N, C-alpha and C positions, 0 to 999 in steps of 0.2 A: 286304179279302177275300183269300182265299188264292190263290196261283198254282196253276193246275191244269195237269197234263200228262196226256195220254191216249196210252198206248202200245198200238198195235195190230199184229197180225201180218198182213202183206200189205196190199194196197190193196183198196178197194171197187170191185167190177166192175159191180154193178147201178146204172144211171144214176139211177134214182129214189131209191135210198138215198144215193148220192153227193150228190144235190141236197139231201136232208134233212140230211146232215152239214154241208154248206156253210151252209145256212140257220141251223142251231142253233149252229154255231161263230161265225157272225157275230153272232147275238143274244147269245150268252154273253159275247162280248168287250166288251159294254157294261157288264158287271158285274165282270169279273175277267180277269186275264191268263190266256190258255189256249194251250197248245201241243199240236199234233197230231203224233205221231211214229209213223212206220210202220217196222217192221223186216221184213226179208226172210223170207218163209216158207221152210221146208224143202220140197223136192219130195217129195210122197207117191207112192211107187212100190209096186207089188205086192211083198209080202214084206218091206218095210222095217219094222223094229220101231217101233211107235208111240212107245214110251218113248224110244228113241234120237232120233227126230225132235223130240219135245217137249224133250228135253235140249238139243239144238242150238238150238232156238228160244229156250229159256230163257237160254242164254248170250248170245244177241243182245239179248234184253230186258234182261238184267242189266247190259250195257254202257251202257244208256240210263238206268239208275236212278242217283239221287243219294243220298248218305248221309242227308240230312235229310228225304227224302221220307216222307210217310205213305202207304204202299203199300196200295192197295185192289185186289185181284184179283177180276175177275168170274168166277164159277164157279157151276155148278148147285147145289153144296152150300152156297153162301153164305147169308148172312142176307138175308131179304126185309124191305123197309121200305115203309111207305106214303109217299106223296109228302111229306106234312107231316113225318114222322119223318126222312126222308132230308134234308130241308131243315134241320131242327134239328141233325142229326148233322154236316152240313157246316159249319154255323155254329159249333158247339162246337169242331170240329177247327180252324177258322180262327183261333180265339183262341190256339191254341198256336203259330201262326206258321209251321208247317212247310208246304211245298208238298204238295198232294194229287196223287198219281199213281195213276191208274186203269190197269189192264192188262186188255186183252181179247185172248185167244189166238186162234189160227186154228181151222180145222175140227176139229183134234184136241184142242183145249183149251189148258191151261197146264201147264207142267212142275211136278213136285213141288217142285223147288227154288224156283221163284217163289212157288208157293202157300205153302211153308214160310216164306219171307221176308216174305210179306204181313202187315201189321198186322191186316188183316181181309179177309174175302171177302164179296162182294155178289152176290146173285142178283136179276136183274131180273124173273124169273117162274119159276114151276114148270113152265111150258110149255117145250118144246124150241124154241130160237130159233137161227137161223143166226148165225154170228159177225158177219157183215156187218150184219144187222138189229139185233143187240145194240148196235152202235156208235151207230146213229141213236137207238135207244131210250134209251141212256145219256145222250147229248147232250140229248135232249128233257127227260129227267128232271132233269138238272143245271140246264137253263134254268128249268124249273118250280120247282126248289128256290130259285133266286135270286129269282124273282118272288114266291114265298111270303115269303122273308126281307124283301123290300122292300114287301110288302103291296100288290102290283100285281094288276090284274084278270085276268091270264092264267089263274091257277089258280082253278077254280070248284069 
């Protein structure tokens, strides 16, 4: 199975979401090596240009990327998958042997630089989600994808 790294901007403040992250990271580690990487968010101040803040966060994310990574950026404009299709996609990508690296931006999103560098973009929903909630949802869907691959009962 592929090594998975998830790069997120900032830390999760909501305790119930942090509990979900911890739960699904623990479950996922039974299937594949997984690394959780937090980068420091830029302080959002009144009048600060959004693109400048995103660029600075993008530089921080860029430092955490490895040349062999298959980069998947989470973005509202990304492709939506069913759970089964996401499972199949991850399985096909694992055959290539490159680590999978998912990037979840902060409240402002992800810089154009990182989106441009991404091999693909993924949307978890057409609904607007908080960046913190997106983390837990991604982890749950990755866990579900692995249970589908293994033919386990979790996915119904």
